[in-house]
N, C-alpha and C positions, 0 to 999 in steps of 0.2 A: 208601071206600078211597082211597089216595093214588096219583095218577098219577106214575110215576117216569120213564117213557120215552114220548116222543111224536115222531112224524115226520109231515110233511105234504108231499105232492106230491114225494117224493124220486125223483130220477132217478139211477141208478148205472151206471157203465160205465168204459171205459178211454180213450175218445176223445170229446172235446167234440162235441156234436151227434149222437152215436151211442150213446145209452144202451142198456145191456143190460136194465135194469129201469126201468119208467116209471110215474109217477103213483102211487107207493106211499105209503099212509097207514097209520099204526099207533099205537095207544095201549095201554100196558101198565101195569097196577097193581102195587103192591108185592106180591111173592109169587106173581105170575102166571107160569105156564109156557106159552109158545107153541111149538108144533111147526111149523116152517117146512118144508114138504114140496114135492116136485116132482121132475121128471126131471132127469137130468144136463144141464147147460147152461141150466137155467131162470133162473139169475141169483142163486141163494141165497148162494153164497160171495161173490160180488161185492157183494151187499147188506150182508152182515155186515162185510166189509172197509171199506165206506163208512161204516157206523155207527161202526166202531172208529177211523176217521180214517186208515186205511192207504191209502185211495183218496179223493181229493177228490170231493165230491158234484157231480153235473152239474146239480143243481137241487133245490129244496125246502129244508126246514129240519128239523133234528134238535135235540131238547132233552132234557135230564136235569133232573128236578125243576123244570120250567118255565123253565130257563135254556138259551138256545141254545148249542150246541156248535159251535166253529169247524170248518169243513170242512177235511178233509185234514190235521188235526193230531192224530196219535196220542197224543202226550203229554197234550194238553189233554183229549182224550176219556177217557184213563185217569185223569187227576186228577179229572175230573167223576164218575167211578165206573163207567165202561163198560169192561169187560174181556173180551177175546177169547181163547178157547181154539182155536187154529187146527187145521186138519186134519192138519198135520205135527207137532203137539204142541210144537215149538220148545223142547225141553229142552236143558240143558247136559249132554251125554252123558258128559263127563269128570268131572263133579262128582257127589257122592253125593246121595241122596234128600234128606237133611237140608240139604245146602248149596243145592240147588235151591230148596227151600222158603224157607230163610232169605233168599236173595237177592231173593225176590219180596215179602218181608214189608214192612209199613208200620208206622210208629210208631202205637201204639194199636190196631192191627188184630189179627186172629186170630193165635194162636201155632201153632208146629209141632204141638204136642199137640192143639190144636183140630182141625186138619186130619186128624191121625191118627185122631181120633175118628170121622170119616166113612169113613176108609180104613184099617182096622186092619192090612191086609196090608202097607201101607207101613211101619208101625212095626217089622215084622219084617225090613225091608230098609233100615232107616234109614241104615246106613253103606255101602250098596252103590251103586256107580256107576249113574247113570241108564241108561247104555248097556248095562248087564248085566240090566236088568229085562225081564220079558215084555211083550208088547204091551199086555195089560190093565193091568199095573202102571204102564207108562209113561203110559197114559191117566189112571189115577188120579192120578199125579204132576202131569200137565199141568193137570187140574182143580184139584188141591190148590194149585198155584202161583197159579192164578187166585183161589182163595178167600183166599189170604194177602193179596191186595190189597183185600179187603173190598168186593167189587163191589156197586153198586146195580143194575147191569144186567149179566148174565152171558151172553155169546154163546158158543155151543159149536157148532163146525163139524164135522159128520161124526164124532160120538162113536164110532160103530161101525167106523170105517175100519180094516180089517185084523183085526178081532176076531171071534171065534166068537160066535154068537147067545147062548150061555149066559153069556158074559162081559157082553154088552150088557144082558141081563136083570138082572144083578146091579148094574150101574152106574146104569141109568136111575132106579131108585127113590131112589138117593142124591141125584140132581139134584132130585127132588121134595122130599126132606127138606131140602136146602139152601134151596130157595125158601121152604118153610114156616118153617124155623128162623130164617133170616136176613132174610126179607122181600125178597130179591133177585128182581127180574124176570128171567126166563130166556127167551132165544130159542134154540131147539134145532133145528139142521139135522140131519135123520136120515133114512136110507133104510129103516130097519125101521119101516114105517108103523104097524103094529098096536102095537108096543111103545111107540113115541113117543106115540101117542094115549092109551095107558093112563095115562101119568103127566102129561099136559098138561091145561091148562084150556081152551085154545083152539088152533085150528090154521088155517093158511093154506096153500093150494096155489098155487105159482107155476108158470106154463107160458109159455114164449116171452116171458119178461120181464114178465108181467102177473099180477096177483092174480086168479085165475080162480075161486077157491072159498075161503070162510072161514066159520067158525062154531065152536060149542063142540066140543071134542075128542070128547065122548061122542056128540054128534049126528052128527058125521062118521063116527065109528067104526061107527055103526049103518047107514051108507049106503055101503058099500065100492064099490058100482057107481058112485056119484057121484064118488068120489075117482078111480077108474080113468078115467072120462071126462075129468076135469079134467087128469090126467096126460097124456092124449093131446091136450089142447088143445081138446077137444070141448065144453067148458063155457064159458059167459060168466061174468063176475063175478057171484058168487052168495053167498047166505048160508044156512047151515043152523042150525036152532035148537039 
């Protein structure tokens, strides 16, 4: 398989010399879904923002398809194929569903109808303003906007924010389908641990800014006690088969 995303010794944070996340290494293959787990304040969002170029890296290297991505340059990261769905969804609430999707489109990339194929509910609301959508529909639109950019690496921060579990259960399989269909690598930050592990290939638990547990999603799902200890910071860096 092809490695599409790689980072080595990444340090992420908001002040030079005071990283929130330290010594983070990761390699993702095309179509691989990683669930990035951990308690609030562990550094998950900070790490995604650093990958996306919204924060300058405090150390280490990030590469897409083997080519280094310049630190702290969101446009360069986006052009390289790394697209972030932020936890606030970042929609243009005064524009319609269709207008939001078209604004995110790229020449030669997916069409509005391609995205609607993943989220049929948006097809029924295509002329409705984004601000009038339900929370679940807004999350569909936020992911749809990201798909319009034809990502090689898709970062999704807190997909379930403000959503009922039943909505999350319907959205997560779509992320799996996108990875399988498009060959995009996905890093998913999610608090619904069981649901996230069900659609992921691999998982990492962050605690206090460090990678304290990683392994196959199926292997970690079979050891919930180990995940609980990692959340509490009681585990050292470890690997589960």
